[in-house]
LUMRO-547672 format. One record per residue (C-alpha): x, y, z; residue in three letters. Coordinates in steps of 0.5 Angstrom, whole numbers, always signed. Layout:
N
<rec><east>X</east><north>Y</north><up>Z</up><aa>ala</aa></rec>
...
***
This chain:
79
<rec><east>+0</east><north>+0</north><up>+0</up><aa>met</aa></rec>
<rec><east>+2</east><north>+7</north><up>-2</up><aa>ala</aa></rec>
<rec><east>+2</east><north>+10</north><up>+5</up><aa>ile</aa></rec>
<rec><east>+6</east><north>+5</north><up>+8</up><aa>ala</aa></rec>
<rec><east>+12</east><north>+6</north><up>+3</up><aa>lys</aa></rec>
<rec><east>+10</east><north>+14</north><up>+4</up><aa>ile</aa></rec>
<rec><east>+11</east><north>+13</north><up>+12</up><aa>arg</aa></rec>
<rec><east>+18</east><north>+9</north><up>+10</up><aa>glu</aa></rec>
<rec><east>+20</east><north>+15</north><up>+5</up><aa>ile</aa></rec>
<rec><east>+19</east><north>+20</north><up>+10</up><aa>leu</aa></rec>
<rec><east>+22</east><north>+17</north><up>+16</up><aa>ala</aa></rec>
<rec><east>+28</east><north>+16</north><up>+12</up><aa>lys</aa></rec>
<rec><east>+28</east><north>+23</north><up>+8</up><aa>asn</aa></rec>
<rec><east>+24</east><north>+28</north><up>+11</up><aa>gly</aa></rec>
<rec><east>+28</east><north>+30</north><up>+17</up><aa>arg</aa></rec>
<rec><east>+22</east><north>+31</north><up>+22</up><aa>leu</aa></rec>
<rec><east>+22</east><north>+33</north><up>+29</up><aa>ser</aa></rec>
<rec><east>+16</east><north>+28</north><up>+30</up><aa>thr</aa></rec>
<rec><east>+17</east><north>+21</north><up>+29</up><aa>ser</aa></rec>
<rec><east>+13</east><north>+19</north><up>+23</up><aa>val</aa></rec>
<rec><east>+10</east><north>+13</north><up>+27</up><aa>asp</aa></rec>
<rec><east>+6</east><north>+18</north><up>+32</up><aa>gln</aa></rec>
<rec><east>+3</east><north>+22</north><up>+26</up><aa>leu</aa></rec>
<rec><east>-4</east><north>+21</north><up>+23</up><aa>ala</aa></rec>
<rec><east>-5</east><north>+21</north><up>+16</up><aa>asp</aa></rec>
<rec><east>-8</east><north>+28</north><up>+16</up><aa>asp</aa></rec>
<rec><east>-3</east><north>+31</north><up>+21</up><aa>ser</aa></rec>
<rec><east>+1</east><north>+37</north><up>+18</up><aa>asp</aa></rec>
<rec><east>+8</east><north>+35</north><up>+16</up><aa>leu</aa></rec>
<rec><east>+11</east><north>+42</north><up>+16</up><aa>tyr</aa></rec>
<rec><east>+8</east><north>+42</north><up>+24</up><aa>asn</aa></rec>
<rec><east>+12</east><north>+36</north><up>+25</up><aa>ala</aa></rec>
<rec><east>+18</east><north>+39</north><up>+22</up><aa>gly</aa></rec>
<rec><east>+18</east><north>+38</north><up>+15</up><aa>leu</aa></rec>
<rec><east>+22</east><north>+44</north><up>+11</up><aa>thr</aa></rec>
<rec><east>+22</east><north>+46</north><up>+4</up><aa>ser</aa></rec>
<rec><east>+29</east><north>+43</north><up>+3</up><aa>leu</aa></rec>
<rec><east>+27</east><north>+36</north><up>+6</up><aa>ala</aa></rec>
<rec><east>+21</east><north>+36</north><up>+1</up><aa>thr</aa></rec>
<rec><east>+26</east><north>+35</north><up>-5</up><aa>val</aa></rec>
<rec><east>+29</east><north>+29</north><up>-2</up><aa>gly</aa></rec>
<rec><east>+22</east><north>+26</north><up>+0</up><aa>val</aa></rec>
<rec><east>+20</east><north>+28</north><up>-8</up><aa>met</aa></rec>
<rec><east>+26</east><north>+25</north><up>-11</up><aa>leu</aa></rec>
<rec><east>+25</east><north>+18</north><up>-6</up><aa>ala</aa></rec>
<rec><east>+18</east><north>+18</north><up>-8</up><aa>leu</aa></rec>
<rec><east>+19</east><north>+19</north><up>-16</up><aa>glu</aa></rec>
<rec><east>+24</east><north>+13</north><up>-15</up><aa>glu</aa></rec>
<rec><east>+20</east><north>+9</north><up>-11</up><aa>glu</aa></rec>
<rec><east>+13</east><north>+9</north><up>-15</up><aa>phe</aa></rec>
<rec><east>+16</east><north>+10</north><up>-22</up><aa>asn</aa></rec>
<rec><east>+13</east><north>+17</north><up>-23</up><aa>ile</aa></rec>
<rec><east>+15</east><north>+24</north><up>-24</up><aa>glu</aa></rec>
<rec><east>+12</east><north>+30</north><up>-20</up><aa>ile</aa></rec>
<rec><east>+10</east><north>+36</north><up>-24</up><aa>pro</aa></rec>
<rec><east>+13</east><north>+43</north><up>-23</up><aa>asp</aa></rec>
<rec><east>+5</east><north>+44</north><up>-22</up><aa>ser</aa></rec>
<rec><east>+5</east><north>+40</north><up>-16</up><aa>leu</aa></rec>
<rec><east>+11</east><north>+42</north><up>-12</up><aa>leu</aa></rec>
<rec><east>+8</east><north>+46</north><up>-7</up><aa>gly</aa></rec>
<rec><east>+6</east><north>+46</north><up>+0</up><aa>arg</aa></rec>
<rec><east>-1</east><north>+43</north><up>-1</up><aa>lys</aa></rec>
<rec><east>+2</east><north>+37</north><up>-4</up><aa>thr</aa></rec>
<rec><east>+7</east><north>+35</north><up>+2</up><aa>phe</aa></rec>
<rec><east>+2</east><north>+38</north><up>+7</up><aa>gln</aa></rec>
<rec><east>+0</east><north>+31</north><up>+10</up><aa>ser</aa></rec>
<rec><east>+2</east><north>+24</north><up>+9</up><aa>ile</aa></rec>
<rec><east>-5</east><north>+23</north><up>+6</up><aa>gln</aa></rec>
<rec><east>-4</east><north>+29</north><up>+1</up><aa>ser</aa></rec>
<rec><east>+2</east><north>+26</north><up>-2</up><aa>ile</aa></rec>
<rec><east>-2</east><north>+19</north><up>-2</up><aa>ala</aa></rec>
<rec><east>-7</east><north>+22</north><up>-6</up><aa>asp</aa></rec>
<rec><east>-2</east><north>+25</north><up>-11</up><aa>val</aa></rec>
<rec><east>+2</east><north>+19</north><up>-12</up><aa>val</aa></rec>
<rec><east>-5</east><north>+15</north><up>-14</up><aa>asn</aa></rec>
<rec><east>-6</east><north>+20</north><up>-18</up><aa>gln</aa></rec>
<rec><east>+0</east><north>+20</north><up>-22</up><aa>leu</aa></rec>
<rec><east>+0</east><north>+12</north><up>-22</up><aa>lys</aa></rec>
<rec><east>-6</east><north>+12</north><up>-26</up><aa>arg</aa></rec>
***
């Protein structure tokens, strides 16, 4: 499932100040310590893991706001 993989990617690349295990799928990742720099690493790992390319139009705060918002984009791009 995408959510589990996204959690792994965030744990490895997100540099969060809060453990991914403590976050709900709709928790605000920026409040949990995600920075704009860390989103680049997360984005690259997502693209590699799911064999997708996240277009520039989706490289905003809204896409990386939560685990669920990331999953929504990944699922949209995998179609």
